[in-house]
VOPAGU-2260 file (C-alpha; in pm, 1 decimal, decimal comma):
REM VOPAGU-2260
SITE   aa  ch    i         X         Y         Z
SITE  MET   A    0    7344,2    5136,0   11765,6
SITE  ASN   A    1    7222,6    5488,3   11834,3
SITE  ARG   A    2    7495,5    5596,6   12070,6
SITE  PRO   A    3    7867,7    5518,6   12106,9
SITE  PRO   A    4    8011,8    5411,2   12442,1
SITE  ARG   A    5    8063,9    5701,5   12684,7
SITE  ARG   A    6    8362,3    5759,0   12912,3
SITE  ARG   A    7    8361,0    5909,4   13255,5
SITE  SER   A    8    8455,2    6278,7   13252,3
SITE  SER   A    9    8609,3    6275,4   13600,1
SITE  GLN   A   10    8982,5    6340,1   13623,1
SITE  SER   A   11    9216,7    6082,5   13775,1
SITE  GLY   A   12    9576,4    5973,4   13759,2
SITE  ASN   A   13    9912,4    6104,3   13875,1
SITE  ARG   A   14   10055,1    6442,7   13786,8
SITE  PRO   A   15   10361,8    6433,6   13558,2
SITE  PRO   A   16   10702,5    6553,5   13672,1
SITE  ASN   A   17   10735,9    6931,2   13668,1
SITE  LYS   A   18   10900,1    7022,4   13338,3
SITE  ARG   A   19   10734,3    7360,0   13298,9
SITE  LYS   A   20   11054,5    7564,2   13309,5
SITE  THR   A   21   11173,1    7397,9   12988,8
SITE  ILE   A   22   10855,2    7483,5   12796,9
SITE  PRO   A   23   10865,0    7791,7   12576,5
SITE  PRO   A   24   10574,0    8027,2   12644,1
SITE  ASN   A   25   10355,4    7961,4   12340,5
SITE  ALA   A   26    9978,4    7969,5   12298,6
SITE  ARG   A   27    9913,2    7595,8   12321,7
SITE  TRP   A   28   10126,7    7564,2   12634,2
SITE  PHE   A   29    9939,0    7845,5   12808,4
SITE  ALA   A   30    9608,5    7683,1   12709,6
SITE  PHE   A   31    9726,5    7345,3   12841,5
SITE  ARG   A   32    9823,0    7493,7   13179,0
SITE  ALA   A   33    9495,2    7682,4   13209,8
SITE  LEU   A   34    9299,2    7364,1   13136,3
SITE  GLN   A   35    9509,2    7179,0   13393,7
SITE  ALA   A   36    9408,6    7435,0   13655,9
SITE  PHE   A   37    9043,2    7417,7   13550,3
SITE  HIS   A   38    9022,4    7038,5   13579,7
SITE  GLU   A   39    9215,8    7024,9   13905,7
SITE  ARG   A   40    9070,8    7324,5   14090,6
SITE  GLN   A   41    8764,7    7438,2   13890,5
SITE  VAL   A   42    8912,1    7788,4   13862,5
SITE  PHE   A   43    8811,9    8060,7   13616,4
SITE  VAL   A   44    9033,1    8001,9   13314,6
SITE  ASN   A   45    9059,5    8367,6   13212,4
SITE  ARG   A   46    9212,8    8450,0   13550,3
SITE  VAL   A   47    9467,1    8170,5   13507,9
SITE  LEU   A   48    9550,6    8292,3   13157,4
SITE  ASN   A   49    9593,9    8652,4   13270,9
SITE  ASP   A   50    9830,0    8541,4   13547,6
SITE  GLN   A   51   10030,8    8341,0   13295,0
SITE  PHE   A   52   10045,1    8629,4   13050,7
SITE  LYS   A   53   10197,7    8844,7   13325,0
SITE  GLU   A   54   10458,6    8578,8   13402,9
SITE  GLY   A   55   10562,0    8495,3   13047,3
SITE  ARG   A   56   10634,3    8703,0   12739,9
SITE  ILE   A   57   10366,9    8644,0   12477,2
SITE  ASP   A   58   10261,5    8853,2   12179,6
SITE  SER   A   59    9901,8    8958,0   12112,7
SITE  ARG   A   60    9850,6    8692,1   11845,5
SITE  ASP   A   61    9950,5    8406,4   12077,3
SITE  ARG   A   62    9750,7    8563,5   12359,3
SITE  LYS   A   63    9439,1    8557,8   12142,3
SITE  MET   A   64    9505,5    8198,3   12036,0
SITE  ALA   A   65    9561,0    8079,0   12392,9
SITE  THR   A   66    9236,9    8241,5   12504,6
SITE  GLU   A   67    9042,3    8091,7   12215,3
SITE  LEU   A   68    9178,5    7740,6   12271,6
SITE  THR   A   69    9114,6    7747,9   12645,2
SITE  CYS   A   70    8764,3    7895,8   12642,2
SITE  GLU   A   71    8651,8    7682,5   12349,4
SITE  ALA   A   72    8780,0    7367,1   12519,6
SITE  VAL   A   73    8585,3    7445,1   12838,4
SITE  ARG   A   74    8264,6    7544,9   12657,9
SITE  ARG   A   75    8269,5    7237,8   12432,4
SITE  LEU   A   76    8394,4    6991,7   12693,7
SITE  GLN   A   77    8107,1    6743,7   12670,3
SITE  THR   A   78    8108,0    6733,7   12290,3
SITE  ILE   A   79    8484,8    6684,6   12276,1
SITE  ASP   A   80    8474,6    6403,1   12531,8
SITE  THR   A   81    8189,0    6240,1   12340,7
SITE  ILE   A   82    8396,9    6243,2   12021,2
SITE  LEU   A   83    8708,1    6115,7   12199,0
SITE  SER   A   84    8516,9    5824,3   12351,4
SITE  SER   A   85    8474,7    5678,6   12001,6
SITE  PHE   A   86    8844,8    5702,7   11916,5
SITE  VAL   A   87    9020,4    5615,0   12242,7
SITE  SER   A   88    9022,1    5240,0   12301,7
SITE  ARG   A   89    9140,3    5270,1   12662,3
SITE  ARG   A   90    8906,6    5327,4   12952,4
SITE  ARG   A   91    8899,6    5690,9   13059,5
SITE  GLU   A   92    9046,3    5605,5   13400,8
SITE  ASP   A   93    9343,1    5443,5   13225,3
SITE  VAL   A   94    9435,4    5768,8   13047,5
SITE  GLU   A   95    9635,0    6013,3   13259,7
SITE  ASP   A   96    9471,9    6349,2   13320,5
SITE  ASP   A   97    9730,3    6560,0   13139,8
SITE  LEU   A   98    9727,1    6328,2   12839,5
SITE  TRP   A   99    9347,5    6354,5   12822,8
SITE  ILE   A  100    9375,2    6735,0   12824,6
SITE  LEU   A  101    9612,8    6713,3   12528,7
SITE  LEU   A  102    9361,6    6489,8   12349,7
SITE  GLN   A  103    9092,6    6750,3   12417,2
SITE  LEU   A  104    9310,4    7031,4   12280,0
SITE  GLY   A  105    9398,9    6837,1   11967,1
SITE  CYS   A  106    9041,1    6724,2   11902,3
SITE  LEU   A  107    8914,2    7080,1   11951,2
SITE  GLN   A  108    9145,1    7217,0   11682,3
SITE  LEU   A  109    9074,3    6942,3   11431,1
SITE  VAL   A  110    8696,3    6952,2   11466,7
SITE  TYR   A  111    8607,2    7309,6   11559,5
SITE  LEU   A  112    8896,6    7531,8   11453,2
SITE  PRO   A  113    8985,3    7458,5   11090,9
SITE  HIS   A  114    9165,9    7794,1   11063,8
SITE  TYR   A  115    9451,0    7616,4   11242,5
SITE  PRO   A  116    9613,6    7376,5   10991,9
SITE  SER   A  117    9547,7    7017,0   11091,9
SITE  HIS   A  118    9911,6    6915,3   11054,6
SITE  ALA   A  119   10012,6    7192,8   11296,0
SITE  ALA   A  120    9734,8    7101,0   11538,7
SITE  VAL   A  121    9854,2    6739,9   11554,4
SITE  HIS   A  122   10228,5    6811,2   11550,0
SITE  GLU   A  123   10222,6    7085,2   11815,5
SITE  THR   A  124    9994,5    6884,9   12043,8
SITE  VAL   A  125   10224,6    6581,0   12017,7
SITE  GLU   A  126   10521,8    6807,4   12093,1
SITE  LEU   A  127   10351,1    6917,2   12413,8
SITE  CYS   A  128   10318,1    6550,7   12505,0
SITE  ARG   A  129   10694,2    6507,8   12477,9
SITE  ARG   A  130   10764,3    6827,5   12667,8
SITE  ILE   A  131   10559,1    6722,7   12970,3
SITE  ASP   A  132   10782,3    6415,7   12989,0
SITE  ARG   A  133   10538,4    6170,3   12831,5
SITE  PRO   A  134   10736,9    6070,3   12519,0
SITE  ARG   A  135   10601,5    5714,2   12522,2
SITE  ALA   A  136   10247,3    5849,9   12488,4
SITE  ALA   A  137   10332,9    6054,9   12178,8
SITE  GLY   A  138   10250,5    5770,2   11941,7
SITE  PHE   A  139    9917,8    5703,6   12112,5
SITE  LEU   A  140    9826,5    6072,3   12100,8
SITE  ASN   A  141    9931,0    6102,8   11736,3
SITE  GLY   A  142    9730,8    5794,6   11640,8
SITE  VAL   A  143    9408,3    5915,3   11806,8
SITE  LEU   A  144    9430,3    6263,4   11654,4
SITE  ARG   A  145    9511,4    6128,0   11306,6
SITE  SER   A  146    9209,2    5896,9   11331,0
SITE  ILE   A  147    8984,0    6192,0   11418,8
SITE  GLU   A  148    9128,5    6391,8   11130,7
SITE  ARG   A  149    9060,8    6109,4   10882,3
SITE  SER   A  150    8708,2    6055,9   11012,6
SITE  ILE   A  151    8592,6    6402,7   10902,5
SITE  VAL   A  152    8448,0    6351,2   10556,6
SITE  SER   A  153    8293,6    6693,7   10488,5
SITE  ARG   A  154    8222,3    7046,3   10613,4
SITE  ASN   A  155    7918,5    7221,2   10469,1
SITE  SER   A  156    7795,9    7575,3   10535,8
SITE  VAL   A  157    7420,7    7625,7   10571,5
SITE  ASP   A  158    7206,4    7926,0   10658,7
SITE  GLU   A  159    6969,4    7739,1   10889,6
SITE  ILE   A  160    6974,9    7425,9   11100,8
SITE  ASP   A  161    6689,6    7175,3   11089,3
SITE  LEU   A  162    6705,5    6921,3   11371,3
SITE  ALA   A  163    6495,1    6675,4   11170,0
SITE  GLN   A  164    6755,1    6672,5   10892,7
SITE  LEU   A  165    7055,7    6599,0   11115,3
SITE  SER   A  166    7199,2    6254,4   11187,5
SITE  ALA   A  167    7411,0    6091,5   11457,9
SITE  SER   A  168    7720,0    6140,4   11241,0
SITE  GLU   A  169    7673,7    6516,5   11200,8
SITE  LEU   A  170    7789,6    6798,8   11427,5
SITE  PRO   A  171    7633,9    7144,5   11372,7
SITE  ILE   A  172    7854,6    7443,9   11462,9
SITE  LEU   A  173    7738,7    7804,9   11481,3
SITE  ARG   A  174    7967,9    8054,1   11309,0
SITE  HIS   A  175    7923,9    8430,3   11342,9
SITE  LYS   A  176    7956,0    8617,5   11016,8
SITE  ALA   A  177    7920,9    8996,8   11023,3
SITE  ASP   A  178    7573,4    9082,0   11155,2
SITE  GLN   A  179    7423,0    8739,3   11087,8
SITE  ALA   A  180    7476,8    8381,4   11195,8
SITE  ASN   A  181    7536,7    8083,8   10975,7
SITE  TYR   A  182    7615,7    7722,6   11047,5
SITE  GLU   A  183    7870,6    7462,9   10952,9
SITE  VAL   A  184    7783,3    7094,2   10960,5
SITE  VAL   A  185    8078,8    6861,8   11016,2
SITE  LYS   A  186    8006,8    6508,9   10896,7
SITE  PHE   A  187    8201,4    6211,0   11031,4
SITE  ASP   A  188    8232,8    5866,8   10875,0
SITE  GLY   A  189    8046,2    5705,4   11164,0
SITE  ASN   A  190    7786,8    5775,7   11432,3
SITE  LEU   A  191    7938,4    5963,7   11725,9
SITE  PHE   A  192    7628,5    6106,9   11893,5
SITE  TRP   A  193    7279,2    6003,6   11990,3
SITE  SER   A  194    7045,9    5983,4   11693,5
SITE  PRO   A  195    6833,5    6303,0   11700,0
SITE  SER   A  196    6535,6    6108,0   11566,3
SITE  VAL   A  197    6559,2    5863,9   11859,5
SITE  ASP   A  198    6653,2    6096,9   12147,7
SITE  SER   A  199    6663,7    6461,4   12045,9
SITE  LEU   A  200    6748,5    6596,7   12393,8
SITE  SER   A  201    7049,6    6367,3   12427,1
SITE  TYR   A  202    7165,5    6472,9   12079,2
SITE  ILE   A  203    7129,9    6842,8   12170,9
SITE  SER   A  204    7317,0    6778,1   12495,1
SITE  ASP   A  205    7599,5    6608,5   12304,0
SITE  VAL   A  206    7644,4    6865,5   12027,7
SITE  GLY   A  207    7554,9    7166,7   12243,9
SITE  SER   A  208    7779,7    7061,5   12532,0
SITE  LEU   A  209    7517,3    7128,8   12796,9
SITE  PRO   A  210    7363,3    6917,6   13075,1
SITE  GLN   A  211    7035,1    6769,9   12959,7
SITE  TRP   A  212    6847,2    6893,7   13267,5
SITE  LEU   A  213    6945,7    7250,4   13178,9
SITE  ILE   A  214    6833,0    7216,2   12817,1
SITE  GLN   A  215    6493,8    7100,9   12942,8
SITE  ARG   A  216    6458,9    7429,3   13134,3
SITE  PHE   A  217    6507,5    7642,1   12823,2
SITE  PRO   A  218    6197,6    7853,4   12746,8
SITE  ALA   A  219    6158,2    7705,6   12399,0
SITE  GLU   A  220    5857,1    7576,9   12208,7
SITE  SER   A  221    6040,0    7292,9   12033,6
SITE  ASP   A  222    6357,8    7088,7   12041,2
SITE  GLY   A  223    6464,0    7273,0   11725,6
SITE  GLN   A  224    6460,5    7600,3   11920,6
SITE  ARG   A  225    6648,1    7432,5   12206,8
SITE  LEU   A  226    6917,8    7326,5   11960,4
SITE  GLN   A  227    6953,7    7682,0   11829,7
SITE  LEU   A  228    6983,7    7819,2   12184,8
SITE  ALA   A  229    7238,0    7552,6   12278,7
SITE  LEU   A  230    7451,5    7624,5   11972,4
SITE  TRP   A  231    7448,7    7999,0   12041,6
SITE  LEU   A  232    7561,0    7933,0   12399,3
SITE  THR   A  233    7865,1    7738,7   12273,6
SITE  THR   A  234    8000,2    8066,0   12131,0
SITE  PRO   A  235    8117,8    8386,1   12305,2
SITE  GLY   A  236    7847,2    8573,3   12116,3
SITE  ARG   A  237    7891,0    8907,4   11949,2
SITE  MET   A  238    8103,9    9184,0   12092,5
SITE  TRP   A  239    7952,6    9523,9   12173,2
SITE  MET   A  240    8102,1    9855,9   12272,9
SITE  ARG   A  241    7939,4   10144,1   12460,9
SITE  VAL   A  242    8058,9   10492,5   12368,2
SITE  ASN   A  243    8104,0   10749,2   12646,7
SITE  PRO   A  244    7932,0   11064,2   12511,1
SITE  LEU   A  245    8102,6   11280,8   12774,0
SITE  GLN   A  246    8440,7   11213,3   12611,6
SITE  THR   A  247    8367,7   11150,7   12242,6
SITE  ASP   A  248    8090,3   11048,2   12003,5
SITE  ARG   A  249    8002,9   10738,1   11809,5
SITE  GLU   A  250    8118,3   10871,6   11473,1
SITE  LYS   A  251    8466,7   10950,3   11602,6
SITE  THR   A  252    8486,5   10611,0   11772,3
SITE  LEU   A  253    8390,8   10434,9   11449,2
SITE  GLU   A  254    8671,4   10626,3   11274,7
SITE  VAL   A  255    8919,0   10504,5   11537,0
SITE  LEU   A  256    8800,6   10147,8   11487,8
SITE  GLU   A  257    8829,6   10174,7   11111,4
SITE  ALA   A  258    9184,4   10309,1   11143,6
SITE  ALA   A  259    9266,3   10011,3   11365,4
SITE  GLU   A  260    9120,6    9779,0   11096,6
SITE  VAL   A  261    8837,0    9671,6   11326,2
SITE  LYS   A  262    8509,0    9611,4   11146,8
SITE  ALA   A  263    8219,4    9769,9   11333,8
SITE  ARG   A  264    7872,4    9915,3   11283,2
SITE  PRO   A  265    7631,3   10134,4   11482,4
SITE  GLY   A  266    7386,4    9957,2   11711,2
SITE  ARG   A  267    7024,4   10025,7   11802,2
SITE  LEU   A  268    7108,1   10255,2   12094,8
SITE  ALA   A  269    7280,6   10584,0   12020,0
SITE  GLU   A  270    7586,5   10486,4   12225,2
SITE  SER   A  271    7616,8   10126,8   12100,8
SITE  ILE   A  272    7857,8    9978,5   11847,3
SITE  GLN   A  273    7868,9    9616,4   11731,0
SITE  ILE   A  274    8212,8    9469,0   11664,2
SITE  ASP   A  275    8278,8    9196,3   11408,4
SITE  GLY   A  276    8481,4    8928,7   11582,9
SITE  HIS   A  277    8663,1    8988,0   11910,3
SITE  VAL   A  278    8940,0    9242,8   11961,8
SITE  ALA   A  279    9155,5    9360,8   12250,6
SITE  ILE   A  280    8965,3    9679,8   12333,5
SITE  ILE   A  281    9223,1    9792,5   12590,4
SITE  ASP   A  282    9483,8    9821,2   12313,2
SITE  LEU   A  283    9274,0   10061,5   12102,7
SITE  PRO   A  284    9337,9   10438,6   12096,5
SITE  GLY   A  285    9095,0   10618,0   12326,0
SITE  TYR   A  286    9046,6   10337,1   12576,1
SITE  ASP   A  287    9273,2   10487,6   12842,8
SITE  ASP   A  288    9103,0   10824,3   12787,1
SITE  GLY   A  289    8763,3   10677,7   12869,7
SITE  TRP   A  290    8608,9   10694,5   12524,6
SITE  PHE   A  291    8432,6   10358,8   12546,4
SITE  SER   A  292    8360,5   10043,7   12744,8
SITE  VAL   A  293    8279,2    9684,5   12654,0
SITE  GLN   A  294    7914,2    9612,2   12732,4
SITE  ASP   A  295    7660,5    9391,1   12562,9
SITE  ILE   A  296    7357,8    9555,2   12404,8
SITE  SER   A  297    7124,8    9356,9   12633,3
SITE  ALA   A  298    7304,7    9499,0   12939,7
SITE  MET   A  299    7286,2    9850,4   12793,4
SITE  SER   A  300    6910,4    9803,3   12772,2
SITE  VAL   A  301    6886,3    9818,8   13152,6
SITE  THR   A  302    6983,1   10187,3   13161,8
SITE  ASP   A  303    6774,3   10259,2   12854,4
SITE  LEU   A  304    6469,1   10107,6   13025,1
SITE  LEU   A  305    6528,0   10300,7   13349,4
SITE  ASP   A  306    6577,4   10628,8   13157,9
SITE  PRO   A  307    6779,9   10810,7   13429,0
SITE  GLN   A  308    6758,7   11189,7   13435,6
SITE  PRO   A  309    7015,9   11456,6   13535,6
SITE  GLY   A  310    6996,9   11547,3   13903,4
SITE  GLU   A  311    6842,7   11217,5   14013,7
SITE  THR   A  312    6970,5   10996,9   14294,1
SITE  ILE   A  313    6987,5   10638,0   14170,4
SITE  LEU   A  314    7064,1   10321,1   14365,6
SITE  ASP   A  315    7258,2   10041,1   14195,1
SITE  LEU   A  316    7216,7    9759,6   14445,5
SITE  CYS   A  317    7442,1    9491,0   14287,9
SITE  ALA   A  318    7676,4    9719,8   14101,8
SITE  ALA   A  319    8008,3    9543,2   14032,2
SITE  PRO   A  320    8192,8    9557,2   13801,4
SITE  GLY   A  321    8026,0    9889,9   13729,0
SITE  GLY   A  322    7896,7    9865,2   13373,4
SITE  LYS   A  323    7545,3    9977,9   13459,9
SITE  SER   A  324    7656,6   10240,5   13714,9
SITE  THR   A  325    7890,7   10404,3   13465,7
SITE  HIS   A  326    7632,0   10383,1   13188,4
SITE  MET   A  327    7375,9   10560,7   13407,5
SITE  ALA   A  328    7633,9   10825,4   13501,9
SITE  GLU   A  329    7704,7   10887,6   13134,0
SITE  ARG   A  330    7332,9   10911,4   13055,4
SITE  ILE   A  331    7276,4   11179,9   13321,6
SITE  GLY   A  332    7580,0   11377,5   13209,1
SITE  ASP   A  333    7762,7   11304,8   13536,0
SITE  ARG   A  334    7507,7   11530,8   13709,1
SITE  GLY   A  335    7336,1   11353,2   13997,3
SITE  ARG   A  336    7423,0   11069,1   14237,0
SITE  ILE   A  337    7480,6   10704,0   14154,6
SITE  ILE   A  338    7495,1   10500,8   14477,7
SITE  ALA   A  339    7679,6   10183,6   14376,0
SITE  CYS   A  340    7664,4    9904,2   14635,3
SITE  ASP   A  341    7823,1    9561,0   14648,2
SITE  THR   A  342    7943,9    9301,5   14896,9
SITE  GLY   A  343    8321,3    9291,3   14840,4
SITE  ALA   A  344    8602,3    9546,4   14856,0
SITE  ASN   A  345    8758,8    9405,4   14538,5
SITE  ARG   A  346    8427,0    9439,0   14360,7
SITE  LEU   A  347    8397,8    9803,6   14461,3
SITE  ARG   A  348    8754,1    9859,4   14344,3
SITE  MET   A  349    8652,4    9752,9   13994,0
SITE  ILE   A  350    8368,6   10007,1   13994,3
SITE  ASN   A  351    8601,0   10285,9   14107,0
SITE  GLU   A  352    8863,4   10195,3   13846,9
SITE  ASN   A  353    8604,5   10200,8   13569,3
SITE  ALA   A  354    8466,1   10534,3   13689,3
SITE  ARG   A  355    8813,2   10689,7   13698,0
SITE  ARG   A  356    8899,1   10571,3   13348,2
SITE  LEU   A  357    8570,3   10708,1   13214,2
SITE  GLN   A  358    8628,6   11034,3   13408,8
SITE  LEU   A  359    8300,1   11008,6   13599,9
SITE  THR   A  360    8265,2   11175,9   13938,3
SITE  CYS   A  361    7901,9   11120,9   14041,4
SITE  ILE   A  362    7942,1   10754,1   14142,7
SITE  GLU   A  363    7966,5   10675,6   14514,8
SITE  THR   A  364    8060,6   10320,8   14613,8
SITE  HIS   A  365    7939,6   10156,9   14935,4
SITE  LEU   A  366    8034,6    9824,1   15087,1
SITE  ILE   A  367    7737,3    9629,9   15224,2
SITE  LYS   A  368    7705,6    9291,3   15393,1
SITE  GLU   A  369    7534,9    9003,6   15217,2
SITE  GLU   A  370    7244,8    9008,2   15463,7
SITE  GLU   A  371    7234,9    9389,3   15481,7
SITE  THR   A  372    6891,4    9527,8   15568,8
SITE  SER   A  373    6981,6    9898,1   15585,4
SITE  LEU   A  374    7136,7   10072,9   15286,3
SITE  PRO   A  375    7333,1   10399,6   15266,4
SITE  VAL   A  376    7048,4   10590,4   15101,0
SITE  THR   A  377    6666,4   10600,7   15109,2
SITE  ASP   A  378    6395,0   10766,8   14901,4
SITE  VAL   A  379    6594,7   10741,6   14580,9
SITE  ASP   A  380    6443,2   10851,6   14252,5
SITE  ALA   A  381    6523,2   10521,6   14084,5
SITE  ALA   A  382    6694,4   10190,0   14149,6
SITE  VAL   A  383    6857,7    9911,9   13950,5
SITE  VAL   A  384    6886,1    9564,0   14097,5
SITE  ASP   A  385    7086,7    9335,6   13868,6
SITE  VAL   A  386    7059,5    9025,3   14082,8
SITE  PRO   A  387    7292,1    8724,3   14111,7
SITE  CYS   A  388    7150,3    8457,2   13882,0
SITE  SER   A  389    7216,6    8134,4   13694,6
SITE  ASN   A  390    7380,7    8315,3   13397,8
SITE  THR   A  391    7186,3    8095,2   13155,7
SITE  GLY   A  392    7165,7    8380,4   12905,0
SITE  VAL   A  393    7544,0    8431,6   12891,4
SITE  LEU   A  394    7686,5    8080,2   12921,4
SITE  GLY   A  395    7897,1    8137,3   12610,6
SITE  LYS   A  396    8072,1    8438,6   12761,0
SITE  ARG   A  397    8128,6    8257,6   13092,2
SITE  PRO   A  398    8273,1    7921,5   12985,9
SITE  GLU   A  399    8278,7    7756,0   13328,9
SITE  ALA   A  400    7922,7    7852,6   13426,9
SITE  ARG   A  401    7753,9    7555,3   13256,6
SITE  TRP   A  402    7962,9    7310,5   13461,2
SITE  ARG   A  403    7919,4    7494,7   13792,6
SITE  LEU   A  404    7541,5    7518,3   13772,7
SITE  LEU   A  405    7334,1    7255,8   13955,1
SITE  PRO   A  406    6956,5    7192,9   13943,4
SITE  GLY   A  407    6918,0    7297,9   14306,1
SITE  ASP   A  408    7082,5    7636,4   14249,1
SITE  PHE   A  409    6756,3    7788,6   14130,2
SITE  GLN   A  410    6588,1    7711,4   14461,4
SITE  SER   A  411    6862,5    7896,8   14648,7
SITE  LEU   A  412    6883,4    8190,3   14407,3
SITE  VAL   A  413    6515,2    8278,7   14387,2
SITE  PRO   A  414    6470,6    8378,6   14755,4
SITE  LEU   A  415    6778,2    8602,6   14728,4
SITE  GLN   A  416    6645,6    8760,3   14410,3
SITE  ARG   A  417    6310,1    8834,9   14572,0
SITE  ARG   A  418    6475,0    8984,9   14879,1
SITE  LEU   A  419    6698,8    9214,0   14672,3
SITE  LEU   A  420    6406,2    9333,9   14463,5
SITE  MET   A  421    6209,3    9404,2   14783,0
SITE  GLN   A  422    6501,8    9604,5   14919,1
SITE  ALA   A  423    6529,0    9809,7   14601,2
SITE  ILE   A  424    6157,1    9890,4   14616,1
SITE  ASP   A  425    6180,0    9984,8   14984,4
SITE  GLN   A  426    6456,3   10236,5   14912,5
SITE  THR   A  427    6266,2   10399,6   14625,2
SITE  LYS   A  428    6034,0   10692,3   14690,1
SITE  SER   A  429    5670,7   10704,9   14582,7
SITE  GLY   A  430    5651,3   10741,8   14208,2
SITE  GLY   A  431    6008,1   10614,7   14170,0
SITE  ARG   A  432    6125,4   10360,8   13915,4
SITE  ILE   A  433    6287,5   10021,6   13973,1
SITE  VAL   A  434    6447,8    9797,8   13711,5
SITE  TYR   A  435    6487,4    9430,3   13801,4
SITE  SER   A  436    6747,7    9266,9   13579,6
SITE  THR   A  437    6909,1    8926,2   13523,3
SITE  CYS   A  438    7132,7    8765,5   13263,0
SITE  SER   A  439    6914,4    8455,0   13281,4
SITE  ILE   A  440    6658,6    8315,6   13038,2
SITE  ASP   A  441    6487,3    8104,4   13304,5
SITE  PRO   A  442    6131,2    8218,5   13386,6
SITE  GLU   A  443    6168,6    8109,7   13749,9
SITE  GLU   A  444    6434,7    8377,8   13800,8
SITE  ASN   A  445    6264,8    8636,1   13584,1
SITE  GLU   A  446    5893,3    8698,4   13543,3
SITE  GLN   A  447    5804,6    8459,4   13824,9
SITE  VAL   A  448    6019,0    8655,6   14072,9
SITE  VAL   A  449    5863,3    8984,8   13963,8
SITE  GLN   A  450    5510,9    8846,1   13980,4
SITE  ALA   A  451    5569,7    8699,5   14326,1
SITE  VAL   A  452    5684,0    9039,3   14456,8
SITE  ILE   A  453    5392,1    9220,4   14293,7
SITE  ASP   A  454    5150,0    8969,8   14447,2
SITE  GLN   A  455    5302,3    9036,6   14787,6
SITE  ARG   A  456    5295,3    9416,9   14770,5
SITE  SER   A  457    5020,4    9663,0   14688,0
SITE  ASP   A  458    5256,1    9958,0   14632,6
SITE  VAL   A  459    5425,6    9846,6   14313,4
SITE  LYS   A  460    5312,9    9773,5   13959,3
SITE  LEU   A  461    5474,8    9636,5   13647,6
SITE  ILE   A  462    5511,7    9882,3   13360,3
SITE  ARG   A  463    5715,6    9692,8   13104,3
SITE  GLU   A  464    5914,7    9371,9   13053,6
SITE  GLN   A  465    6204,1    9303,0   12816,2
SITE  LYS   A  466    6308,7    8946,6   12734,6
SITE  HIS   A  467    6636,8    8904,3   12548,4
SITE  VAL   A  468    6671,5    8575,4   12361,8
SITE  PRO   A  469    7034,4    8463,8   12314,3
SITE  GLY   A  470    7140,5    8548,7   11962,0
SITE  GLN   A  471    6862,7    8802,0   11898,0
SITE  PRO   A  472    7084,5    8995,7   11858,8
SITE  SER   A  473    7321,4    8910,4   12142,8
SITE  ASP   A  474    7319,1    8796,3   12508,2
SITE  GLY   A  475    7012,9    8656,8   12678,4
SITE  GLY   A  476    6855,5    8824,0   12979,7
SITE  TYR   A  477    6550,3    8980,9   13134,5
SITE  GLN   A  478    6448,2    9327,2   13259,8
SITE  ALA   A  479    6132,0    9454,0   13423,1
SITE  LEU   A  480    6044,2    9818,6   13488,4
SITE  LEU   A  481    5837,8    9870,9   13803,7
SITE  ILE   A  482    5683,4   10184,9   13953,9
SITE  ARG   A  483    5635,6   10231,1   14326,5
SITE  ASP   A  484    5283,0   10364,2   14351,3
């Protein structure tokens, strides 16, 4: 048999009695509640966690643990459910929703997070079962988790993953280590996944926790490359920081990080710093004074490609939350005009808050309607249009995105992307520069959009393209520099 029986992933069953007031605010409880909200309402889990953190008293260590458990559980949902289907004898519809969430949390810790002791993972998860007034299910939950724990026969670290060498009993996991990636292969005592030699795409879908139709869209030359992309997208990726040169310099920032016992190293761009692991940047000295921002190196590349100059007027057409607007303002020394536009008042508020913290004064925010045809400025020197997209290059950083995306979304996104690029070109004066940007790795949203616009207009030409492959060295995405001729 190449594949174990699969269970339906839909949620059903009755909600348990409300016992939440009796639960102490610990990391696993916060993660459980966030996953409840995700399964019931498809909400963004980080928003739920932040609301909970405001309500309850929780230290930074538990906050970090709750965030890790929640985001990892959402990212790895399909893999976890595939594993559970081999250890739960009941039909999925016969297991109450909240009990299934507890099974997911326990399985996640045992399989993916060995830095949490297995005895604690099982015990604390069973305790949650009792505290949500399901004491009779404690034995069932304990038995399933103990069976999963016993089924793991080995964990081996390897530098590279070869799809041809993997089996249906092996689960590859990407681990980030300093400035390089390595892998861990977890071997079970039985076949839990599709055999990669029989159906490689189904195996990649199982272990990469991604819909198979999406994997097939990956711009990869082989299934081995698709596996590597899928594994990268099950992680939050590497963390990057952008230094504000108007307030400090990179050397001083690195000293602050070292004093805070945060391992970091300079990046390719003069203002970039790569962080080992993930830290609470807002708690570091200098954050409130506007010394730095969190921004991925691939996103920083947008401003680097545009090369803004002091005194220029620059349009940022889809500006929120303001990372690119503030980066451009820093690059021009806060001397010029950054016209930051977006479609929601709350989105503009984020831009203004970021600008104030970074002590930037040249950014003007403008609210526009979604079908806006006239913009607050014309004949700009340069424009950035970072369009709404599928997010396929940053699925690891946005845990819910892989489950929200549908095959038909590309057909609805592409016309919008073309229209926004057209608008940006129309507002740019002759000889001006336009950067089209996405955080997607899908050619239909990237080079095909640019080529379609170029084919339609005689007043624009492509100067340069940048394609960012997830993991090389960080987020995936695409940028194209155009000149209006």
